[in-house]
C-alpha positions in Angstrom: 0.0 0.0 0.0 1.0 3.6 -0.5 0.0 6.4 1.9 0.2 10.2 2.1 -0.3 12.6 5.0 -0.3 16.3 4.2 -1.1 19.6 5.8 -2.6 22.2 3.5 -3.2 25.8 4.4 -6.2 27.8 3.0 -6.1 31.5 2.4 -7.3 33.3 5.5 -11.0 32.6 6.2 -11.3 30.2 3.2 -10.8 26.8 5.0 -14.5 25.8 4.8 -14.6 26.6 1.1 -11.5 24.5 0.5 -12.9 21.7 2.5 -16.1 21.7 0.4 -14.1 21.5 -2.8 -11.9 18.6 -1.6 -14.9 16.7 -0.2 -16.8 17.1 -3.4 -14.1 15.6 -5.5 -13.1 12.6 -3.3 -15.4 9.9 -4.6 -14.8 7.2 -7.2 -11.0 7.2 -7.2 -9.9 3.8 -8.3 -7.4 2.3 -5.9 -8.1 4.7 -3.1 -8.7 2.7 0.1 -9.1 5.7 2.4 -9.2 9.5 1.9 -9.8 11.5 5.1 -9.9 15.3 5.3 -9.7 16.9 8.7 -9.7 20.4 10.2 -6.7 21.3 12.2 -8.1 22.3 15.6 -5.1 24.5 16.4 -5.0 26.4 13.1 -8.2 27.9 11.7 -6.8 27.9 8.1 -5.2 24.4 8.1 -6.5 21.0 7.0 -4.9 17.6 7.1 -5.4 15.0 4.3 -4.6 11.4 5.0 -4.7 9.0 2.0 -4.2 5.3 1.6 -3.9 3.8 -1.9 -3.5 0.2 -3.1 -0.2 1.5 -4.7 1.7 4.6 -5.8 0.5 4.2 -9.5 -3.2 4.5 -8.5 -2.5 7.7 -6.6 -0.6 9.1 -9.6 -3.4 8.1 -12.0 -6.0 9.8 -9.8 -4.4 13.1 -10.4 -5.5 12.8 -14.1 -9.2 12.1 -13.4 -11.4 14.9 -14.8 -13.1 15.6 -11.4 -9.8 15.8 -9.6 -8.3 18.1 -12.3 -11.4 20.3 -11.9 -11.1 20.4 -8.1 -7.4 21.3 -8.4 -8.2 24.2 -10.7 -11.0 25.4 -8.4 -8.9 25.1 -5.2 -5.6 26.6 -6.3 -6.7 30.2 -5.9 -7.6 29.6 -2.2 -4.7 27.4 -1.2 -2.1 29.4 0.7 0.5 26.6 0.8 1.5 23.1 1.9 3.2 22.9 5.2 3.9 19.1 5.5 3.8 16.1 3.2 4.9 12.7 4.3 4.8 9.4 2.3 4.0 6.3 4.3 3.7 2.6 3.8 0.4 1.5 5.5 0.4 -2.0 6.7 -3.3 -2.2 7.8 -5.6 -1.1 10.5 -9.3 -0.5 11.1 -11.0 0.0 7.8 -8.1 -1.3 5.7 -8.2 -4.8 4.5 -4.8 -6.5 5.1 -5.3 -8.2 1.7 -4.8 -4.8 0.0 -1.1 -5.0 0.8 
């Protein structure tokens, strides 16, 4: 499996708008086992995105999906930046089928 954990910052006061864009584009991504978007309780403009994919290639391919491309285009003007991005190798856990390894 392939995982990503990233912290994204919205332009001041635009976090809810960014969340809506991301949540609206996160369905039907082949190979995506988990896609969780969370508010950062300590930073009113930050969000955390945690992703688990069956493999790196599925994640890469998802970036070419029309709905993902549209979301990126819509979100870019309100993204202030990316603070942290970490690749992981998930091994399982609640909600993840160990057979997906």
